[in-house]
Jmol script that loads the backbone (N, CA, C; Angstrom):
load data "model"
ATOM      1  N   UNK A   1      46.245 -23.167 -54.990  1.00  0.00           N
ATOM      2  CA  UNK A   1      46.374 -23.054 -56.397  1.00  0.00           C
ATOM      3  C   UNK A   1      45.821 -21.837 -57.268  1.00  0.00           C
ATOM      4  N   UNK A   2      44.743 -21.155 -56.530  1.00  0.00           N
ATOM      5  CA  UNK A   2      44.020 -20.500 -56.714  1.00  0.00           C
ATOM      6  C   UNK A   2      44.634 -19.025 -56.812  1.00  0.00           C
ATOM      7  N   UNK A   3      45.838 -18.860 -55.529  1.00  0.00           N
ATOM      8  CA  UNK A   3      46.821 -17.676 -55.290  1.00  0.00           C
ATOM      9  C   UNK A   3      47.885 -17.945 -56.244  1.00  0.00           C
ATOM     10  N   UNK A   4      48.252 -18.926 -56.478  1.00  0.00           N
ATOM     11  CA  UNK A   4      49.519 -19.223 -57.791  1.00  0.00           C
ATOM     12  C   UNK A   4      48.724 -18.413 -59.130  1.00  0.00           C
ATOM     13  N   UNK A   5      47.877 -18.949 -59.296  1.00  0.00           N
ATOM     14  CA  UNK A   5      47.170 -18.876 -60.720  1.00  0.00           C
ATOM     15  C   UNK A   5      46.998 -16.993 -60.750  1.00  0.00           C
ATOM     16  N   UNK A   6      46.648 -16.490 -59.622  1.00  0.00           N
ATOM     17  CA  UNK A   6      46.473 -14.968 -59.495  1.00  0.00           C
ATOM     18  C   UNK A   6      48.090 -13.950 -59.350  1.00  0.00           C
ATOM     19  N   UNK A   7      48.848 -14.777 -58.883  1.00  0.00           N
ATOM     20  CA  UNK A   7      50.002 -14.334 -59.025  1.00  0.00           C
ATOM     21  C   UNK A   7      50.515 -14.437 -60.435  1.00  0.00           C
ATOM     22  N   UNK A   8      50.098 -15.458 -60.861  1.00  0.00           N
ATOM     23  CA  UNK A   8      50.870 -15.869 -62.289  1.00  0.00           C
ATOM     24  C   UNK A   8      50.721 -14.365 -63.153  1.00  0.00           C
ATOM     25  N   UNK A   9      48.743 -14.350 -63.218  1.00  0.00           N
ATOM     26  CA  UNK A   9      48.405 -13.762 -63.969  1.00  0.00           C
ATOM     27  C   UNK A   9      48.920 -12.059 -63.184  1.00  0.00           C
ATOM     28  N   UNK A  10      48.847 -12.053 -62.316  1.00  0.00           N
ATOM     29  CA  UNK A  10      49.329 -10.618 -61.987  1.00  0.00           C
ATOM     30  C   UNK A  10      50.755 -10.104 -62.644  1.00  0.00           C
ATOM     31  N   UNK A  11      51.826 -11.131 -62.518  1.00  0.00           N
ATOM     32  CA  UNK A  11      52.856 -10.685 -62.799  1.00  0.00           C
ATOM     33  C   UNK A  11      53.211 -10.472 -64.345  1.00  0.00           C
ATOM     34  N   UNK A  12      52.241 -11.198 -65.093  1.00  0.00           N
ATOM     35  CA  UNK A  12      52.049 -11.377 -66.590  1.00  0.00           C
ATOM     36  C   UNK A  12      51.323  -9.803 -66.815  1.00  0.00           C
ATOM     37  N   UNK A  13      50.409  -9.390 -65.898  1.00  0.00           N
ATOM     38  CA  UNK A  13      49.963  -8.226 -66.197  1.00  0.00           C
ATOM     39  C   UNK A  13      51.075  -6.882 -66.211  1.00  0.00           C
ATOM     40  N   UNK A  14      51.741  -6.882 -65.333  1.00  0.00           N
ATOM     41  CA  UNK A  14      52.766  -6.165 -64.977  1.00  0.00           C
ATOM     42  C   UNK A  14      54.053  -5.979 -65.940  1.00  0.00           C
ATOM     43  N   UNK A  15      53.757  -7.081 -66.894  1.00  0.00           N
ATOM     44  CA  UNK A  15      55.079  -6.912 -67.560  1.00  0.00           C
ATOM     45  C   UNK A  15      54.531  -6.574 -68.866  1.00  0.00           C
ATOM     46  N   UNK A  16      53.085  -6.396 -69.233  1.00  0.00           N
ATOM     47  CA  UNK A  16      52.388  -5.110 -70.237  1.00  0.00           C
ATOM     48  C   UNK A  16      52.577  -3.578 -69.876  1.00  0.00           C
ATOM     49  N   UNK A  17      53.010  -3.462 -68.449  1.00  0.00           N
ATOM     50  CA  UNK A  17      52.870  -2.145 -68.295  1.00  0.00           C
ATOM     51  C   UNK A  17      54.151  -1.532 -68.147  1.00  0.00           C
ATOM     52  N   UNK A  18      55.393  -2.088 -68.721  1.00  0.00           N
ATOM     53  CA  UNK A  18      56.534  -1.498 -68.731  1.00  0.00           C
ATOM     54  C   UNK A  18      56.853  -0.728 -69.501  1.00  0.00           C
ATOM     55  N   UNK A  19      57.454   0.339 -69.096  1.00  0.00           N
ATOM     56  CA  UNK A  19      57.421   1.703 -70.334  1.00  0.00           C
ATOM     57  C   UNK A  19      58.985   1.756 -70.790  1.00  0.00           C
ATOM     58  N   UNK A  20      59.111   1.781 -72.048  1.00  0.00           N
ATOM     59  CA  UNK A  20      60.569   1.776 -72.572  1.00  0.00           C
ATOM     60  C   UNK A  20      61.155   3.224 -72.502  1.00  0.00           C
ATOM     61  N   UNK A  21      62.409   3.054 -72.844  1.00  0.00           N
ATOM     62  CA  UNK A  21      63.513   4.119 -72.193  1.00  0.00           C
ATOM     63  C   UNK A  21      62.762   5.480 -72.815  1.00  0.00           C
ATOM     64  N   UNK A  22      63.050   6.647 -72.216  1.00  0.00           N
ATOM     65  CA  UNK A  22      62.826   7.838 -72.795  1.00  0.00           C
ATOM     66  C   UNK A  22      63.237   9.023 -72.346  1.00  0.00           C
ATOM     67  N   UNK A  23      63.340  10.269 -72.726  1.00  0.00           N
ATOM     68  CA  UNK A  23      64.142  11.327 -71.605  1.00  0.00           C
ATOM     69  C   UNK A  23      63.221  12.290 -71.177  1.00  0.00           C
ATOM     70  N   UNK A  24      63.510  12.846 -70.199  1.00  0.00           N
ATOM     71  CA  UNK A  24      62.754  13.722 -69.457  1.00  0.00           C
ATOM     72  C   UNK A  24      63.992  15.190 -69.328  1.00  0.00           C
ATOM     73  N   UNK A  25      63.460  16.638 -68.898  1.00  0.00           N
ATOM     74  CA  UNK A  25      64.461  17.361 -68.950  1.00  0.00           C
ATOM     75  C   UNK A  25      65.423  17.111 -67.978  1.00  0.00           C
ATOM     76  N   UNK A  26      65.264  16.300 -66.958  1.00  0.00           N
ATOM     77  CA  UNK A  26      65.823  15.958 -65.750  1.00  0.00           C
ATOM     78  C   UNK A  26      67.098  14.807 -66.617  1.00  0.00           C
ATOM     79  N   UNK A  27      66.868  14.118 -67.189  1.00  0.00           N
ATOM     80  CA  UNK A  27      68.024  13.490 -67.816  1.00  0.00           C
ATOM     81  C   UNK A  27      68.608  13.544 -68.702  1.00  0.00           C
ATOM     82  N   UNK A  28      67.972  14.756 -69.243  1.00  0.00           N
ATOM     83  CA  UNK A  28      68.967  15.596 -70.393  1.00  0.00           C
ATOM     84  C   UNK A  28      69.812  16.490 -69.340  1.00  0.00           C
ATOM     85  N   UNK A  29      69.998  17.042 -68.605  1.00  0.00           N
ATOM     86  CA  UNK A  29      70.611  18.086 -67.767  1.00  0.00           C
ATOM     87  C   UNK A  29      71.551  17.345 -67.202  1.00  0.00           C
ATOM     88  N   UNK A  30      71.410  15.570 -66.792  1.00  0.00           N
ATOM     89  CA  UNK A  30      72.078  14.950 -66.415  1.00  0.00           C
ATOM     90  C   UNK A  30      73.582  14.604 -67.503  1.00  0.00           C
ATOM     91  N   UNK A  31      73.299  14.831 -68.451  1.00  0.00           N
ATOM     92  CA  UNK A  31      74.384  13.945 -69.369  1.00  0.00           C
ATOM     93  C   UNK A  31      75.410  15.267 -69.731  1.00  0.00           C
ATOM     94  N   UNK A  32      76.313  14.775 -69.532  1.00  0.00           N
ATOM     95  CA  UNK A  32      77.327  16.111 -69.435  1.00  0.00           C
ATOM     96  C   UNK A  32      78.407  15.641 -70.709  1.00  0.00           C
ATOM     97  N   UNK A  33      78.783  16.769 -71.042  1.00  0.00           N
ATOM     98  CA  UNK A  33      79.825  16.960 -72.478  1.00  0.00           C
ATOM     99  C   UNK A  33      80.747  16.027 -72.196  1.00  0.00           C
ATOM    100  N   UNK A  34      81.082  15.511 -73.487  1.00  0.00           N
ATOM    101  CA  UNK A  34      82.193  14.509 -73.236  1.00  0.00           C
ATOM    102  C   UNK A  34      81.982  12.878 -72.767  1.00  0.00           C
ATOM    103  N   UNK A  35      80.548  12.799 -72.811  1.00  0.00           N
ATOM    104  CA  UNK A  35      80.013  11.299 -72.283  1.00  0.00           C
ATOM    105  C   UNK A  35      79.825  10.592 -73.748  1.00  0.00           C
ATOM    106  N   UNK A  36      79.887   9.140 -73.769  1.00  0.00           N
ATOM    107  CA  UNK A  36      79.790   8.732 -74.984  1.00  0.00           C
ATOM    108  C   UNK A  36      78.169   8.488 -75.134  1.00  0.00           C
ATOM    109  N   UNK A  37      77.852   9.236 -76.756  1.00  0.00           N
ATOM    110  CA  UNK A  37      76.396   8.873 -76.928  1.00  0.00           C
ATOM    111  C   UNK A  37      76.042   7.750 -76.836  1.00  0.00           C
ATOM    112  N   UNK A  38      76.620   6.665 -76.763  1.00  0.00           N
ATOM    113  CA  UNK A  38      76.213   5.039 -76.729  1.00  0.00           C
ATOM    114  C   UNK A  38      75.474   5.147 -75.462  1.00  0.00           C
ATOM    115  N   UNK A  39      76.021   5.675 -74.518  1.00  0.00           N
ATOM    116  CA  UNK A  39      75.416   6.065 -73.093  1.00  0.00           C
ATOM    117  C   UNK A  39      74.099   6.296 -72.774  1.00  0.00           C
ATOM    118  N   UNK A  40      74.015   7.509 -73.511  1.00  0.00           N
ATOM    119  CA  UNK A  40      72.916   8.320 -73.991  1.00  0.00           C
ATOM    120  C   UNK A  40      71.840   7.443 -74.557  1.00  0.00           C
ATOM    121  N   UNK A  41      72.176   6.754 -75.664  1.00  0.00           N
ATOM    122  CA  UNK A  41      70.882   5.846 -76.017  1.00  0.00           C
ATOM    123  C   UNK A  41      70.618   4.708 -75.477  1.00  0.00           C
ATOM    124  N   UNK A  42      71.548   4.137 -74.573  1.00  0.00           N
ATOM    125  CA  UNK A  42      71.281   2.885 -73.761  1.00  0.00           C
ATOM    126  C   UNK A  42      70.284   3.657 -72.692  1.00  0.00           C
ATOM    127  N   UNK A  43      70.368   4.560 -72.221  1.00  0.00           N
ATOM    128  CA  UNK A  43      69.243   5.071 -71.229  1.00  0.00           C
ATOM    129  C   UNK A  43      68.119   5.858 -71.716  1.00  0.00           C
ATOM    130  N   UNK A  44      68.449   6.331 -72.782  1.00  0.00           N
ATOM    131  CA  UNK A  44      66.986   7.372 -73.288  1.00  0.00           C
ATOM    132  C   UNK A  44      66.220   6.476 -74.717  1.00  0.00           C
ATOM    133  N   UNK A  45      67.229   5.894 -74.810  1.00  0.00           N
ATOM    134  CA  UNK A  45      66.245   4.570 -76.018  1.00  0.00           C
ATOM    135  C   UNK A  45      66.756   5.422 -77.466  1.00  0.00           C
ATOM    136  N   UNK A  46      66.229   5.063 -78.370  1.00  0.00           N
ATOM    137  CA  UNK A  46      66.546   5.680 -79.985  1.00  0.00           C
ATOM    138  C   UNK A  46      66.072   6.866 -79.772  1.00  0.00           C
ATOM    139  N   UNK A  47      66.706   7.843 -80.709  1.00  0.00           N
ATOM    140  CA  UNK A  47      66.539   9.008 -80.844  1.00  0.00           C
ATOM    141  C   UNK A  47      65.261   9.294 -81.856  1.00  0.00           C
ATOM    142  N   UNK A  48      64.728  10.276 -81.855  1.00  0.00           N
ATOM    143  CA  UNK A  48      63.491  10.596 -82.959  1.00  0.00           C
ATOM    144  C   UNK A  48      64.380  10.745 -84.043  1.00  0.00           C
ATOM    145  N   UNK A  49      65.574  11.196 -84.260  1.00  0.00           N
ATOM    146  CA  UNK A  49      66.239  11.454 -85.631  1.00  0.00           C
ATOM    147  C   UNK A  49      67.555  11.618 -85.608  1.00  0.00           C
ATOM    148  N   UNK A  50      68.328  11.314 -86.115  1.00  0.00           N
ATOM    149  CA  UNK A  50      69.791  11.818 -86.399  1.00  0.00           C
ATOM    150  C   UNK A  50      70.236  12.274 -87.821  1.00  0.00           C
ATOM    151  N   UNK A  51      70.865  13.804 -87.571  1.00  0.00           N
ATOM    152  CA  UNK A  51      70.702  14.605 -88.698  1.00  0.00           C
ATOM    153  C   UNK A  51      72.669  14.377 -88.683  1.00  0.00           C
ATOM    154  N   UNK A  52      73.040  14.308 -89.708  1.00  0.00           N
ATOM    155  CA  UNK A  52      74.614  14.316 -90.084  1.00  0.00           C
ATOM    156  C   UNK A  52      74.560  15.869 -90.645  1.00  0.00           C
ATOM    157  N   UNK A  53      75.780  16.374 -90.015  1.00  0.00           N
ATOM    158  CA  UNK A  53      76.314  17.315 -90.405  1.00  0.00           C
ATOM    159  C   UNK A  53      77.711  17.890 -90.909  1.00  0.00           C
ATOM    160  N   UNK A  54      78.490  18.777 -91.356  1.00  0.00           N
ATOM    161  CA  UNK A  54      79.610  18.952 -91.745  1.00  0.00           C
ATOM    162  C   UNK A  54      80.501  18.754 -91.062  1.00  0.00           C
ATOM    163  N   UNK A  55      81.654  17.967 -91.048  1.00  0.00           N
ATOM    164  CA  UNK A  55      82.815  17.835 -90.433  1.00  0.00           C
ATOM    165  C   UNK A  55      82.651  16.802 -89.256  1.00  0.00           C
ATOM    166  N   UNK A  56      81.397  16.098 -89.956  1.00  0.00           N
ATOM    167  CA  UNK A  56      81.523  14.900 -88.677  1.00  0.00           C
ATOM    168  C   UNK A  56      80.715  14.887 -87.707  1.00  0.00           C
ATOM    169  N   UNK A  57      79.952  15.583 -87.541  1.00  0.00           N
ATOM    170  CA  UNK A  57      79.236  16.140 -86.486  1.00  0.00           C
ATOM    171  C   UNK A  57      77.938  15.431 -87.019  1.00  0.00           C
ATOM    172  N   UNK A  58      77.248  14.939 -85.865  1.00  0.00           N
ATOM    173  CA  UNK A  58      75.665  14.512 -86.003  1.00  0.00           C
ATOM    174  C   UNK A  58      74.903  15.184 -85.080  1.00  0.00           C
ATOM    175  N   UNK A  59      73.950  15.520 -84.939  1.00  0.00           N
ATOM    176  CA  UNK A  59      72.552  15.950 -84.187  1.00  0.00           C
ATOM    177  C   UNK A  59      71.530  14.573 -83.634  1.00  0.00           C
ATOM    178  N   UNK A  60      71.447  14.343 -82.298  1.00  0.00           N
ATOM    179  CA  UNK A  60      70.966  12.934 -82.096  1.00  0.00           C
ATOM    180  C   UNK A  60      69.511  14.154 -81.267  1.00  0.00           C
ATOM    181  N   UNK A  61      68.444  14.020 -82.069  1.00  0.00           N
ATOM    182  CA  UNK A  61      67.065  14.736 -81.297  1.00  0.00           C
ATOM    183  C   UNK A  61      66.257  13.578 -80.681  1.00  0.00           C
ATOM    184  N   UNK A  62      65.529  13.887 -79.685  1.00  0.00           N
ATOM    185  CA  UNK A  62      64.764  13.139 -78.703  1.00  0.00           C
ATOM    186  C   UNK A  62      63.459  13.987 -78.681  1.00  0.00           C
ATOM    187  N   UNK A  63      62.383  13.776 -78.173  1.00  0.00           N
ATOM    188  CA  UNK A  63      61.040  14.323 -78.499  1.00  0.00           C
ATOM    189  C   UNK A  63      60.386  14.059 -77.158  1.00  0.00           C
ATOM    190  N   UNK A  64      60.094  14.978 -76.749  1.00  0.00           N
ATOM    191  CA  UNK A  64      59.001  14.815 -75.142  1.00  0.00           C
ATOM    192  C   UNK A  64      57.771  15.489 -75.166  1.00  0.00           C
ATOM    193  N   UNK A  65      56.822  15.070 -75.511  1.00  0.00           N
ATOM    194  CA  UNK A  65      55.199  15.367 -75.683  1.00  0.00           C
ATOM    195  C   UNK A  65      55.225  15.347 -74.220  1.00  0.00           C
ATOM    196  N   UNK A  66      54.440  16.506 -73.763  1.00  0.00           N
ATOM    197  CA  UNK A  66      53.960  16.819 -72.874  1.00  0.00           C
ATOM    198  C   UNK A  66      52.279  17.065 -73.167  1.00  0.00           C
ATOM    199  N   UNK A  67      51.273  16.328 -72.720  1.00  0.00           N
ATOM    200  CA  UNK A  67      49.968  15.989 -72.988  1.00  0.00           C
ATOM    201  C   UNK A  67      48.659  16.588 -71.800  1.00  0.00           C
ATOM    202  N   UNK A  68      47.704  16.712 -72.239  1.00  0.00           N
ATOM    203  CA  UNK A  68      46.520  17.033 -71.035  1.00  0.00           C
ATOM    204  C   UNK A  68      45.359  16.270 -71.365  1.00  0.00           C
ATOM    205  N   UNK A  69      45.173  14.626 -71.357  1.00  0.00           N
ATOM    206  CA  UNK A  69      44.309  13.699 -72.103  1.00  0.00           C
ATOM    207  C   UNK A  69      44.480  13.383 -73.471  1.00  0.00           C
ATOM    208  N   UNK A  70      44.176  14.082 -74.269  1.00  0.00           N
ATOM    209  CA  UNK A  70      44.763  13.733 -75.979  1.00  0.00           C
ATOM    210  C   UNK A  70      45.071  14.769 -76.742  1.00  0.00           C
ATOM    211  N   UNK A  71      45.314  15.637 -75.738  1.00  0.00           N
ATOM    212  CA  UNK A  71      45.652  17.308 -76.292  1.00  0.00           C
ATOM    213  C   UNK A  71      47.025  17.725 -76.379  1.00  0.00           C
ATOM    214  N   UNK A  72      48.030  17.943 -77.125  1.00  0.00           N
ATOM    215  CA  UNK A  72      49.194  18.077 -76.919  1.00  0.00           C
ATOM    216  C   UNK A  72      49.435  19.351 -76.513  1.00  0.00           C
ATOM    217  N   UNK A  73      50.253  19.969 -75.492  1.00  0.00           N
ATOM    218  CA  UNK A  73      50.303  21.291 -75.050  1.00  0.00           C
ATOM    219  C   UNK A  73      51.442  21.635 -75.462  1.00  0.00           C
ATOM    220  N   UNK A  74      52.617  20.595 -75.195  1.00  0.00           N
ATOM    221  CA  UNK A  74      54.003  21.503 -75.965  1.00  0.00           C
ATOM    222  C   UNK A  74      54.853  20.296 -76.145  1.00  0.00           C
ATOM    223  N   UNK A  75      56.124  20.392 -76.820  1.00  0.00           N
ATOM    224  CA  UNK A  75      57.117  19.339 -76.845  1.00  0.00           C
ATOM    225  C   UNK A  75      58.601  19.515 -76.719  1.00  0.00           C
ATOM    226  N   UNK A  76      58.862  19.112 -75.913  1.00  0.00           N
ATOM    227  CA  UNK A  76      60.355  19.407 -75.575  1.00  0.00           C
ATOM    228  C   UNK A  76      61.082  18.870 -76.693  1.00  0.00           C
ATOM    229  N   UNK A  77      62.195  19.513 -77.319  1.00  0.00           N
ATOM    230  CA  UNK A  77      63.272  18.792 -78.293  1.00  0.00           C
ATOM    231  C   UNK A  77      64.778  19.138 -77.620  1.00  0.00           C
ATOM    232  N   UNK A  78      65.268  17.775 -77.637  1.00  0.00           N
ATOM    233  CA  UNK A  78      66.556  17.984 -76.622  1.00  0.00           C
ATOM    234  C   UNK A  78      67.318  17.566 -77.705  1.00  0.00           C
ATOM    235  N   UNK A  79      68.660  18.284 -78.130  1.00  0.00           N
ATOM    236  CA  UNK A  79      69.472  17.669 -79.231  1.00  0.00           C
ATOM    237  C   UNK A  79      70.813  17.960 -78.531  1.00  0.00           C
ATOM    238  N   UNK A  80      71.451  16.354 -78.878  1.00  0.00           N
ATOM    239  CA  UNK A  80      72.761  16.176 -78.547  1.00  0.00           C
ATOM    240  C   UNK A  80      73.999  16.240 -79.711  1.00  0.00           C
ATOM    241  N   UNK A  81      74.710  17.031 -79.745  1.00  0.00           N
ATOM    242  CA  UNK A  81      75.755  17.124 -80.950  1.00  0.00           C
ATOM    243  C   UNK A  81      76.659  16.376 -80.604  1.00  0.00           C
ATOM    244  N   UNK A  82      76.972  15.447 -81.359  1.00  0.00           N
ATOM    245  CA  UNK A  82      77.943  14.389 -81.424  1.00  0.00           C
ATOM    246  C   UNK A  82      78.782  14.220 -82.357  1.00  0.00           C
ATOM    247  N   UNK A  83      80.443  14.484 -81.888  1.00  0.00           N
ATOM    248  CA  UNK A  83      81.724  13.870 -82.742  1.00  0.00           C
ATOM    249  C   UNK A  83      82.070  13.213 -82.517  1.00  0.00           C
ATOM    250  N   UNK A  84      82.695  12.525 -83.286  1.00  0.00           N
ATOM    251  CA  UNK A  84      83.425  10.935 -82.931  1.00  0.00           C
ATOM    252  C   UNK A  84      82.738  10.316 -81.804  1.00  0.00           C
ATOM    253  N   UNK A  85      81.336  10.142 -81.452  1.00  0.00           N
ATOM    254  CA  UNK A  85      81.023   9.114 -80.600  1.00  0.00           C
ATOM    255  C   UNK A  85      80.509  10.059 -79.529  1.00  0.00           C
ATOM    256  N   UNK A  86      81.220  11.017 -79.073  1.00  0.00           N
ATOM    257  CA  UNK A  86      80.792  11.532 -77.606  1.00  0.00           C
ATOM    258  C   UNK A  86      79.999  13.044 -77.866  1.00  0.00           C
ATOM    259  N   UNK A  87      79.355  13.202 -76.605  1.00  0.00           N
ATOM    260  CA  UNK A  87      78.570  14.404 -76.833  1.00  0.00           C
ATOM    261  C   UNK A  87      79.379  15.883 -76.703  1.00  0.00           C
ATOM    262  N   UNK A  88      79.505  16.666 -77.495  1.00  0.00           N
ATOM    263  CA  UNK A  88      80.287  17.749 -77.386  1.00  0.00           C
ATOM    264  C   UNK A  88      79.586  19.395 -77.156  1.00  0.00           C
ATOM    265  N   UNK A  89      78.235  19.055 -77.186  1.00  0.00           N
ATOM    266  CA  UNK A  89      77.472  19.938 -76.921  1.00  0.00           C
ATOM    267  C   UNK A  89      76.049  19.626 -77.326  1.00  0.00           C
ATOM    268  N   UNK A  90      75.165  20.402 -76.573  1.00  0.00           N
ATOM    269  CA  UNK A  90      73.588  20.411 -76.002  1.00  0.00           C
ATOM    270  C   UNK A  90      72.716  21.403 -76.218  1.00  0.00           C
ATOM    271  N   UNK A  91      71.546  21.068 -76.662  1.00  0.00           N
ATOM    272  CA  UNK A  91      70.542  22.716 -76.539  1.00  0.00           C
ATOM    273  C   UNK A  91      69.284  21.967 -76.263  1.00  0.00           C
ATOM    274  N   UNK A  92      68.133  23.018 -75.883  1.00  0.00           N
ATOM    275  CA  UNK A  92      66.675  22.290 -75.835  1.00  0.00           C
ATOM    276  C   UNK A  92      65.923  23.294 -76.447  1.00  0.00           C
ATOM    277  N   UNK A  93      65.156  23.270 -76.967  1.00  0.00           N
ATOM    278  CA  UNK A  93      64.112  23.850 -77.493  1.00  0.00           C
ATOM    279  C   UNK A  93      62.577  23.076 -77.484  1.00  0.00           C
ATOM    280  N   UNK A  94      61.715  24.553 -77.288  1.00  0.00           N
ATOM    281  CA  UNK A  94      60.631  24.088 -76.758  1.00  0.00           C
ATOM    282  C   UNK A  94      59.308  24.289 -77.833  1.00  0.00           C
ATOM    283  N   UNK A  95      58.337  23.507 -78.563  1.00  0.00           N
ATOM    284  CA  UNK A  95      57.272  23.686 -79.614  1.00  0.00           C
ATOM    285  C   UNK A  95      55.650  23.506 -79.025  1.00  0.00           C
ATOM    286  N   UNK A  96      55.203  24.721 -79.329  1.00  0.00           N
ATOM    287  CA  UNK A  96      53.940  24.719 -78.957  1.00  0.00           C
ATOM    288  C   UNK A  96      53.091  25.041 -79.792  1.00  0.00           C
ATOM    289  N   UNK A  97      51.828  24.123 -79.891  1.00  0.00           N
ATOM    290  CA  UNK A  97      50.682  24.173 -81.282  1.00  0.00           C
ATOM    291  C   UNK A  97      50.360  26.008 -81.043  1.00  0.00           C
ATOM    292  N   UNK A  98      49.558  26.282 -82.127  1.00  0.00           N
ATOM    293  CA  UNK A  98      49.310  27.677 -82.226  1.00  0.00           C
ATOM    294  C   UNK A  98      47.964  27.693 -81.717  1.00  0.00           C
ATOM    295  N   UNK A  99      47.708  28.374 -80.925  1.00  0.00           N
ATOM    296  CA  UNK A  99      46.440  28.701 -79.812  1.00  0.00           C
ATOM    297  C   UNK A  99      45.260  29.040 -81.133  1.00  0.00           C
ATOM    298  N   UNK A 100      44.978  29.520 -82.134  1.00  0.00           N
ATOM    299  CA  UNK A 100      43.982  29.621 -83.026  1.00  0.00           C
ATOM    300  C   UNK A 100      43.831  28.402 -84.056  1.00  0.00           C
ATOM    301  N   UNK A 101      44.633  27.283 -83.799  1.00  0.00           N
ATOM    302  CA  UNK A 101      44.764  26.301 -85.049  1.00  0.00           C
ATOM    303  C   UNK A 101      42.764  25.796 -84.811  1.00  0.00           C
ATOM    304  N   UNK A 102      42.975  25.174 -83.655  1.00  0.00           N
ATOM    305  CA  UNK A 102      41.248  24.665 -83.370  1.00  0.00           C
ATOM    306  C   UNK A 102      40.184  25.404 -83.579  1.00  0.00           C
ATOM    307  N   UNK A 103      40.456  26.895 -83.531  1.00  0.00           N
ATOM    308  CA  UNK A 103      39.674  27.544 -83.701  1.00  0.00           C
ATOM    309  C   UNK A 103      38.604  27.107 -85.033  1.00  0.00           C
ATOM    310  N   UNK A 104      39.794  27.024 -86.100  1.00  0.00           N
ATOM    311  CA  UNK A 104      39.425  26.964 -87.658  1.00  0.00           C
ATOM    312  C   UNK A 104      39.395  25.434 -87.959  1.00  0.00           C
ATOM    313  N   UNK A 105      39.063  24.583 -87.088  1.00  0.00           N
ATOM    314  CA  UNK A 105      39.249  22.895 -87.664  1.00  0.00           C
ATOM    315  C   UNK A 105      37.666  22.966 -88.242  1.00  0.00           C
ATOM    316  N   UNK A 106      37.594  22.201 -89.382  1.00  0.00           N
ATOM    317  CA  UNK A 106      36.681  21.939 -90.292  1.00  0.00           C
ATOM    318  C   UNK A 106      36.275  20.574 -90.303  1.00  0.00           C
ATOM    319  N   UNK A 107      37.502  19.852 -90.057  1.00  0.00           N
ATOM    320  CA  UNK A 107      37.334  18.691 -89.756  1.00  0.00           C
ATOM    321  C   UNK A 107      36.374  17.910 -89.184  1.00  0.00           C
ATOM    322  N   UNK A 108      34.999  17.262 -89.167  1.00  0.00           N
ATOM    323  CA  UNK A 108      34.058  16.772 -87.954  1.00  0.00           C
ATOM    324  C   UNK A 108      34.597  15.504 -87.262  1.00  0.00           C
ATOM    325  N   UNK A 109      35.684  14.904 -87.921  1.00  0.00           N
ATOM    326  CA  UNK A 109      36.409  13.561 -87.348  1.00  0.00           C
ATOM    327  C   UNK A 109      37.530  14.167 -86.349  1.00  0.00           C
ATOM    328  N   UNK A 110      37.578  15.267 -86.256  1.00  0.00           N
ATOM    329  CA  UNK A 110      38.758  15.772 -85.851  1.00  0.00           C
ATOM    330  C   UNK A 110      38.479  15.891 -84.144  1.00  0.00           C
ATOM    331  N   UNK A 111      39.307  15.467 -83.136  1.00  0.00           N
ATOM    332  CA  UNK A 111      39.175  15.393 -81.749  1.00  0.00           C
ATOM    333  C   UNK A 111      38.703  16.157 -80.704  1.00  0.00           C
ATOM    334  N   UNK A 112      39.122  17.547 -81.436  1.00  0.00           N
ATOM    335  CA  UNK A 112      38.893  18.611 -80.798  1.00  0.00           C
ATOM    336  C   UNK A 112      37.867  19.712 -81.591  1.00  0.00           C
ATOM    337  N   UNK A 113      37.070  19.067 -82.565  1.00  0.00           N
ATOM    338  CA  UNK A 113      36.051  19.616 -82.856  1.00  0.00           C
ATOM    339  C   UNK A 113      34.659  19.604 -82.298  1.00  0.00           C
ATOM    340  N   UNK A 114      33.845  20.648 -82.492  1.00  0.00           N
ATOM    341  CA  UNK A 114      32.679  20.886 -81.113  1.00  0.00           C
ATOM    342  C   UNK A 114      31.932  19.970 -81.396  1.00  0.00           C
ATOM    343  N   UNK A 115      31.209  19.106 -80.328  1.00  0.00           N
ATOM    344  CA  UNK A 115      30.083  18.556 -80.787  1.00  0.00           C
ATOM    345  C   UNK A 115      28.909  18.743 -80.508  1.00  0.00           C
ATOM    346  N   UNK A 116      27.713  19.197 -81.228  1.00  0.00           N
ATOM    347  CA  UNK A 116      26.554  19.569 -81.652  1.00  0.00           C
ATOM    348  C   UNK A 116      25.524  18.638 -80.721  1.00  0.00           C
TER     349      UNK A 116
END
end "model"
wireframe off; spacefill off
backbone 0.3
color backbone group
């Protein structure tokens, strides 16, 4: 009886740790021009934003945050250019936090504020 209870409890706990769909650089590179955007959304989840452009073009943006502990190191921005439901182009950008920003942080509740 104890083994069954432990097995059920372990199964329930494992269900709590499932990760939702996300995108990485490898998944981004595997997306081919001409692929339906519905396939991308199915595999990578809902995009961070969808911007409507002229001539029926949309930009689907996904963001991958790279962190060390609680600190953001950089973000990869994956953009799929979509027309008529198919990927017609893609690009990648990277954003980093300015190095000087934490030096001038005056908020004592900020997680990077020096402890005394």
